[in-house]
Each structure stands twice: as structure tokens, then as C-alpha cells.
C-alpha positions as CSV (number, residue, x, y, z in Angstrom):
1,X,0.2,-0.1,-0.1
2,X,1.4,3.6,-0.4
3,X,1.5,5.8,2.4
4,X,-1.6,7.9,1.1
5,X,-3.8,4.8,0.9
6,X,-2.9,3.1,4.3
7,X,-0.2,2.0,6.2
8,X,3.4,0.9,3.9
9,X,3.4,-2.7,4.7
10,X,7.0,-3.6,4.4
11,X,8.2,-5.6,2.1
12,X,10.1,-8.5,3.3
13,X,11.3,-10.3,0.4
14,X,12.8,-7.2,-1.4
15,X,14.6,-4.1,-0.7
16,X,14.8,-4.3,3.7
17,X,16.8,-4.3,6.3
18,X,16.2,-7.8,7.1
19,X,18.2,-8.6,4.0
20,X,21.0,-6.8,4.6
21,X,23.1,-9.4,6.6
22,X,22.0,-12.4,4.8
23,X,23.2,-10.7,1.5
24,X,26.5,-9.8,2.9
25,X,27.3,-13.0,4.7
26,X,25.6,-16.1,3.2
27,X,26.8,-17.6,0.6
28,X,26.3,-15.6,-1.9
29,X,28.7,-12.4,-0.4
30,X,30.3,-10.1,-2.5
31,X,29.1,-12.1,-5.3
32,X,26.8,-12.3,-8.0
33,X,24.2,-13.4,-5.8
34,X,23.5,-9.5,-3.9
35,X,20.2,-8.3,-4.7
36,X,19.9,-6.0,-6.7
37,X,19.2,-3.3,-4.3
38,X,22.3,-4.0,-3.1
39,X,24.9,-1.1,-3.6
40,X,26.9,-1.9,-6.0
41,X,30.0,-0.9,-4.5
42,X,29.7,-3.9,-2.2
43,X,30.2,-6.3,-5.3
44,X,33.8,-6.8,-5.2
45,X,34.7,-5.4,-1.8
46,X,37.9,-6.8,0.2
47,X,35.4,-6.0,3.5
48,X,32.6,-4.2,4.5
49,X,31.1,-2.0,7.1
50,X,27.5,-1.7,8.2
51,X,26.9,1.6,10.2
52,X,23.6,1.9,11.6
53,X,22.4,5.6,12.6
54,X,19.5,5.0,14.9
55,X,16.4,6.8,13.8
56,X,17.5,8.6,10.7
57,X,14.4,8.0,8.0
58,X,14.8,8.4,3.9
59,X,12.5,11.1,4.3
60,X,14.5,13.2,7.0
61,X,17.5,12.5,5.1
62,X,15.9,14.3,2.1
63,X,14.8,17.1,4.5
64,X,18.2,18.0,5.2
65,X,21.0,16.9,2.4
66,X,22.4,19.8,3.2
67,X,23.7,18.9,6.7
68,X,25.0,16.1,5.4
69,X,27.1,16.3,2.8
70,X,28.9,13.0,3.1
71,X,26.4,10.6,3.5
72,X,23.9,12.4,0.9
73,X,26.8,11.7,-1.4
74,X,26.8,8.1,-0.7
75,X,25.0,5.6,-3.4
76,X,22.1,4.0,-3.3
77,X,18.7,4.6,-1.7
78,X,15.2,3.8,0.4
79,X,14.5,0.6,1.6
80,X,12.0,-0.4,3.9
81,X,12.3,-0.9,7.6
82,X,10.1,-3.8,9.6
83,X,6.7,-3.9,11.7
84,X,6.8,-1.8,13.7
85,X,8.8,0.8,13.0
86,X,10.8,0.5,16.6
87,X,14.4,0.0,17.4
88,X,14.0,-3.0,19.3
89,X,12.6,-4.8,16.3
90,X,13.8,-3.5,13.7
91,X,17.5,-3.6,15.4
92,X,17.0,-7.8,16.0
93,X,15.7,-8.1,12.0
94,X,19.3,-6.3,10.8
95,X,21.5,-8.6,12.6
96,X,19.1,-11.7,12.4
97,X,18.2,-11.0,9.0
98,X,14.7,-12.4,10.2
99,X,11.3,-10.7,10.1
100,X,9.5,-9.6,13.5
101,X,7.1,-12.4,12.9
102,X,10.2,-15.1,13.1
103,X,12.6,-13.6,15.6
104,X,9.7,-12.8,18.0
105,X,10.9,-9.2,19.4
106,X,8.0,-7.8,18.1
107,X,7.8,-4.6,19.4
108,X,8.6,-2.0,22.4
109,X,6.7,-3.3,24.7
110,X,5.3,-7.0,24.3
111,X,3.6,-9.6,26.2
112,X,5.4,-12.3,27.9
113,X,3.5,-14.6,30.3
114,X,0.7,-12.5,30.6
115,X,2.4,-9.4,31.7
116,X,3.9,-6.5,29.5
117,X,8.3,-6.5,28.9
118,X,9.3,-3.4,28.3
119,X,11.9,-5.0,25.4
120,X,14.9,-2.2,25.6
121,X,14.6,-2.1,29.2
122,X,13.8,-6.1,29.8
123,X,11.7,-5.0,32.5
124,X,8.2,-5.2,33.6
125,X,7.7,-1.5,35.1
126,X,10.7,-1.0,36.7
127,X,11.9,-4.6,37.4
128,X,14.2,-6.7,35.6
129,X,12.6,-9.9,34.3
130,X,16.0,-11.1,33.1
131,X,15.8,-14.4,34.9
132,X,12.2,-14.8,34.6
133,X,12.5,-14.4,30.5
134,X,15.9,-15.1,29.4
135,X,16.7,-13.2,26.4
136,X,17.7,-16.1,24.5
137,X,14.5,-18.1,25.4
138,X,12.8,-15.2,23.8
139,X,14.9,-15.0,21.4
140,X,15.9,-18.1,19.9
141,X,17.9,-17.4,17.0
142,X,21.8,-16.3,16.8
143,X,22.6,-13.1,14.9
144,X,24.5,-12.7,11.8
145,X,23.8,-16.0,10.4
146,X,26.0,-17.7,13.6
147,X,29.1,-16.1,12.7
148,X,31.4,-14.2,15.0
149,X,31.1,-10.3,13.9
150,X,32.6,-7.8,15.5
151,X,29.7,-5.1,17.3
152,X,31.3,-2.0,17.5
153,X,28.8,-0.4,19.8
154,X,27.7,1.7,22.9
155,X,30.3,0.3,25.9
156,X,27.0,0.4,28.3
157,X,24.6,-1.7,26.5
158,X,27.2,-4.4,25.7
159,X,25.8,-6.4,28.6
160,X,22.2,-5.4,28.6
161,X,19.6,-8.1,28.1
162,X,18.5,-6.4,25.3
163,X,21.9,-6.8,23.6
164,X,22.1,-10.7,24.6
165,X,18.9,-11.0,22.8
166,X,20.2,-9.4,19.2
167,X,24.1,-9.7,19.9
168,X,24.3,-12.7,21.7
169,X,28.0,-14.2,20.5
170,X,29.1,-11.8,18.7
171,X,33.0,-10.0,19.6
172,X,31.9,-6.8,21.6
173,X,33.6,-3.9,21.3
174,X,32.4,-1.5,23.6
175,X,33.0,2.7,22.7
176,X,32.0,5.4,24.9
177,X,33.2,8.3,22.7
178,X,31.2,8.3,19.2
179,X,34.9,9.1,17.4
180,X,36.3,5.6,19.0
181,X,33.7,4.1,16.2
182,X,36.2,5.1,12.9
183,X,39.2,3.8,15.5
184,X,37.8,0.8,15.9
185,X,36.2,0.1,12.7
186,X,39.8,0.1,11.4
187,X,41.5,-2.0,14.1
188,X,39.0,-4.6,13.2
189,X,39.4,-5.0,9.7
190,X,43.0,-4.8,10.2
191,X,42.9,-7.5,12.1
192,X,41.5,-9.9,9.4
193,X,37.7,-9.6,9.9
194,X,35.8,-8.9,6.7
195,X,32.3,-7.3,8.4
196,X,32.2,-5.1,11.0
197,X,29.0,-4.1,12.2
198,X,28.8,-0.5,13.8
199,X,26.0,1.0,16.0
200,X,25.7,4.8,16.9
201,X,22.4,5.9,18.5
202,X,22.2,10.5,19.0
203,X,20.1,10.8,16.0
204,X,17.3,9.1,17.7
205,X,18.2,10.3,21.2
206,X,18.2,13.9,20.4
207,X,14.9,13.5,17.8
208,X,13.0,12.4,20.8
209,X,13.8,14.8,23.2
210,X,14.0,18.0,21.3
211,X,12.4,17.4,18.1
212,X,13.7,18.7,14.5
213,X,15.3,21.9,15.0
214,X,18.4,23.6,15.7
215,X,19.6,20.5,18.2
216,X,18.5,17.6,16.0
217,X,20.3,19.9,12.9
218,X,23.3,19.8,15.1
219,X,23.4,15.9,15.6
220,X,22.7,15.5,11.5
221,X,26.0,17.3,10.9
222,X,27.7,15.1,14.1
223,X,26.8,12.2,12.7
224,X,27.7,13.3,9.2
225,X,31.2,14.2,10.2
226,X,30.9,10.9,12.3
227,X,30.6,8.9,8.6
228,X,33.3,10.9,6.9
229,X,35.4,10.1,9.6
230,X,35.2,6.5,9.2
231,X,35.4,6.5,5.1
232,X,38.6,8.0,5.8
233,X,39.7,5.5,8.4
234,X,38.7,2.5,6.3
235,X,41.4,0.1,3.9
236,X,41.6,0.6,0.9
237,X,38.9,-2.1,-0.9
238,X,36.0,-1.7,1.9
239,X,32.8,-0.6,1.5
240,X,30.8,1.5,4.3
241,X,26.9,0.8,4.5
242,X,24.8,3.3,6.2
243,X,21.2,2.7,7.3
244,X,18.9,2.7,9.7
245,X,16.5,0.9,12.0
246,X,13.3,3.8,11.3
247,X,12.9,7.4,10.4
248,X,11.0,9.7,13.1
249,X,7.5,11.8,13.3
250,X,7.6,14.8,15.1
251,X,4.7,14.7,17.1
252,X,5.1,17.4,20.3
253,X,2.4,17.9,22.6
254,X,-0.4,15.9,19.9
255,X,-1.3,13.2,22.7
256,X,-4.4,11.4,22.3
257,X,-6.1,10.3,25.3
258,X,-8.2,7.4,24.7
259,X,-12.0,8.5,26.3
260,X,-13.2,5.7,29.2
261,X,-16.0,4.5,26.9
262,X,-13.3,3.4,24.2
263,X,-11.0,1.6,27.0
264,X,-14.1,0.0,29.1
265,X,-13.3,-3.5,27.8
266,X,-9.6,-3.3,27.1
267,X,-7.5,-5.4,29.9
268,X,-4.0,-3.6,28.7
269,X,-2.5,-2.0,26.5
270,X,0.9,-2.8,25.0
271,X,3.4,-1.4,22.0
272,X,3.8,2.3,21.7
273,X,2.0,5.6,21.2
274,X,2.2,5.5,17.7
275,X,1.8,1.6,17.6
276,X,-0.6,1.0,20.5
277,X,-2.0,-2.4,21.0
278,X,-5.4,-2.6,23.0
279,X,-5.9,-6.1,24.5
280,X,-9.8,-7.1,24.8
281,X,-11.5,-10.0,26.3
282,X,-12.9,-12.7,23.9
283,X,-16.5,-11.2,22.2
284,X,-15.4,-7.8,22.8
285,X,-13.4,-6.8,19.9
286,X,-15.8,-5.8,17.3
287,X,-17.3,-3.8,19.9
288,X,-14.3,-2.3,20.5
289,X,-13.1,-1.9,16.9
290,X,-16.5,0.0,16.6
291,X,-15.3,2.7,19.2
292,X,-12.5,3.4,18.5
293,X,-12.7,3.7,14.2
294,X,-15.5,6.2,15.6
295,X,-13.1,7.9,18.3
296,X,-9.7,8.3,16.3
297,X,-10.2,6.6,12.9
298,X,-9.6,10.1,11.7
299,X,-5.9,9.7,13.3
300,X,-4.9,6.1,13.1
301,X,-5.4,3.1,11.4
302,X,-7.5,0.7,13.2
303,X,-6.7,-2.9,13.0
304,X,-7.1,-6.0,14.0
305,X,-4.3,-8.7,15.1
306,X,-5.8,-11.4,12.5
307,X,-6.2,-8.2,9.4
308,X,-2.4,-7.6,10.4
309,X,-2.0,-11.4,10.2
310,X,-3.7,-11.8,6.8
311,X,-1.5,-8.8,5.5
312,X,1.5,-10.5,6.1
313,X,2.7,-7.0,8.4
314,X,5.2,-8.4,10.3
315,X,6.1,-11.6,8.1
316,X,4.6,-13.8,6.0
317,X,4.7,-16.8,9.1
318,X,4.4,-16.3,12.8
319,X,4.8,-19.2,15.7
320,X,1.9,-19.4,18.2
321,X,4.2,-18.5,21.0
322,X,5.1,-14.8,18.8
323,X,1.4,-14.8,18.4
324,X,0.5,-14.8,22.0
325,X,3.1,-11.1,22.2
326,X,0.5,-9.2,20.1
327,X,-2.9,-7.4,21.1
328,X,-6.4,-7.9,19.7
329,X,-6.3,-4.3,18.2
330,X,-4.1,-1.9,17.3
331,X,-4.1,1.9,16.8
332,X,-1.6,2.9,14.1
333,X,-1.0,6.6,13.8
334,X,-1.8,7.9,10.7
335,X,-1.6,11.4,11.7
336,X,1.0,13.3,13.8
337,X,-0.2,12.0,17.4
338,X,0.8,9.7,19.6
339,X,-2.0,7.4,21.7
340,X,-1.2,8.0,25.7
341,X,-0.9,4.7,28.0
342,X,0.0,5.6,31.5
343,X,2.0,2.7,31.5
344,X,4.5,3.6,29.3
345,X,6.4,6.6,30.2
346,X,10.1,7.6,30.8
347,X,12.0,10.5,32.1
348,X,10.8,13.5,29.6
349,X,7.7,13.8,27.3
350,X,8.7,12.3,23.6
351,X,9.1,15.1,21.1
352,X,9.4,12.9,17.8
353,X,8.5,9.4,18.2
354,X,7.9,6.6,15.4
355,X,6.5,3.0,15.3
356,X,3.8,3.7,12.5
357,X,4.1,2.8,9.2
358,X,4.2,6.2,7.5
359,X,6.6,6.8,4.9
360,X,8.6,9.0,7.6
361,X,8.9,6.0,9.8
362,X,9.1,3.0,7.3
363,X,11.4,4.5,4.4
364,X,15.4,4.2,5.8
365,X,19.0,5.2,3.5
366,X,20.5,2.0,2.4
367,X,23.6,3.9,1.2
368,X,27.6,2.9,0.4
369,X,31.1,4.3,-0.2
370,X,34.3,3.0,-1.3
371,X,37.6,3.4,0.6
């Protein structure tokens, strides 16, 4: 579907973030078996560095090309991320090469054992649940096709439960200053590695906290300088690939609180503000869906779980255990709004958000340049 007609359902068989790692690490890597949507620079490269710029959507890049001259000069174009367009789900699809329906980390806040688990923090409320919900059980597939890949990421996150869920078995190379990313990437290549995965999260952070504007623009300049530094540090014959996990929408104070009537038959909520799952008792779905459509249908796509599964929003095949992690009905924002849930809060109100299936959130860059 187009964004004008409805949600953009990710193309998991085509140009999608889930296909990057299989293309680079699979049996046809660097050869004639690369997908057509992979930038030409990859073919014949001696090594590849994949840099994920968390939160840099294709639409935002197009709106700020002059602030990112290095990134804008790279070859390639937009590809799809996954549904929902959220970090926990998309990063896991990038590292495992699987659809959300397969790997099962199918949202920011998902149902596990009857409770709502925040996947990034691996907590229920403020209580860690690493022991009761072991990350390797919740997401059982090895990242990077089972290969030991250097992961150059934030040192403070190396031992987190979410890192265990989507990065276990990697060669963890933590950085405490982003200037170290270029140094570490080169060091790993000089040690003989053919593929290095790098992660940088500040674009997402500043957009959440400050929105679009001077702070965001300053961060885009800084991120572009980082890309330039990485590219200049790489040995000859190396290709740098830049992608992202999702884009952003500036919501600001446009927070929609569902009415008491809408929530009357809702037992709990999960997901996030722009992809809000409602859990309802058996037999109440039609009534809740009708109330939701009348109340917020002008702001969101009101979609049942079964419709999403039929339309393969999360991929073509989903195991029952993963299906149980979903709600019954979702409010998927089509306008620049977020749906309020008092249990889904943080240290500050988010200005920019993501999760839904608009162009600003689904389309991300896949760009390349060779050293």
C-alpha cells in the first residue's frame, strides 16, 4: 500500500533491512548473488562495514541533505524497515536477518507470560525480568547467521538483556566516545575481519528529546562528520554501508488520550504511542473496534491482529508463541499523534516518535561508499 491509501506494509522479500546481513554474510556474499537493491559498491569489496544510524529515516535525510553532505553523496536509495518501526524490532531484524514474525521481538512493549515487558530495558515496570524471561529463550535465533562478528557499539549497552537478545555471540567492541567508532572499525579490519557492524544512536535520542530543529540539525552535522571519519579511516577495498532502523515523526504535544468508553473493555495496553495495542476480552473485539474507529479513525488506522496477520505486516509466517505477544486491536497512527498509556512513560515527554507505518517511519537509507 502507499502512504496515501493506508499503512506501508514492509516488503520483506525485497529491499528491506532484514535482507542486509544475509546478503553480506550468506553464501553469495560479495558476489553475483547480491540482491539488486544492494549498492553496487559492495560487489567485489574485500570488506564491508555496516553502520546503523538509529533514527535516520530516508524522508528526514531528504529534508536535510545539505546538513549531511557525506551521507548525501553516497550511492543507493531508500529501503523498508520492519513493522512496527521501532528500535527493538528493527535492530533484531537487521542482526538476525529475520522478519519480526520469525524472531519474535515484535514491538517496544510486548506480552510475555501475561505481563508487559519493555524490550529495550527488559523490565516489567521498574523490575528487571532477565531471569524469568531469558533473552535467548524469547529470541532464540543467533545473530549474523551464527558467525562471530565484531560489534562496535555503546560500551554501557554491551551486557544488557536486549544486547543478549539480538547480539549474543558477537565480538563486543564497546565505545565510550563516538570518535572511537572509526578507530575501532579500522582496527577490526586490520585484524583480518571482513565484516564489522557499528551502531550509533544519538540521532534517535536527540529527536526524541528535542524534536526537529536546531539541536536535531546539529546532530545531523555531527553524524555526517562521523560517517566521513569512518570512511576516511577504512582501508582501501572496504565499502561502508549506512542504514537505519526507522525514521521519525514530530508529534510534540499532540498526545491523544483514549476515552473511558474506548477503554471500558480494554484489559491492558502494549506497544507504543504510534502503534498502540489494545488487549480485549473474547467477544468484545467488534465493539471496541467500532468505538475506536468512530473516536480515532481520523487519526489512525484501526486494525485487528487477524487483519495484520492476513496482510503479513510482520512477515509471512508467525509461530503461535509469537502471536501471543500481540494485542487484539491496534491504533496505528496515520497523523502526527501519539496515543497515551499511563504505563508507557519515561523520564521526559518524547517530541519525535516512531512505530507506525508512514513513509517518514518506514523508509530508511541504504547507502554505500568505497574507501
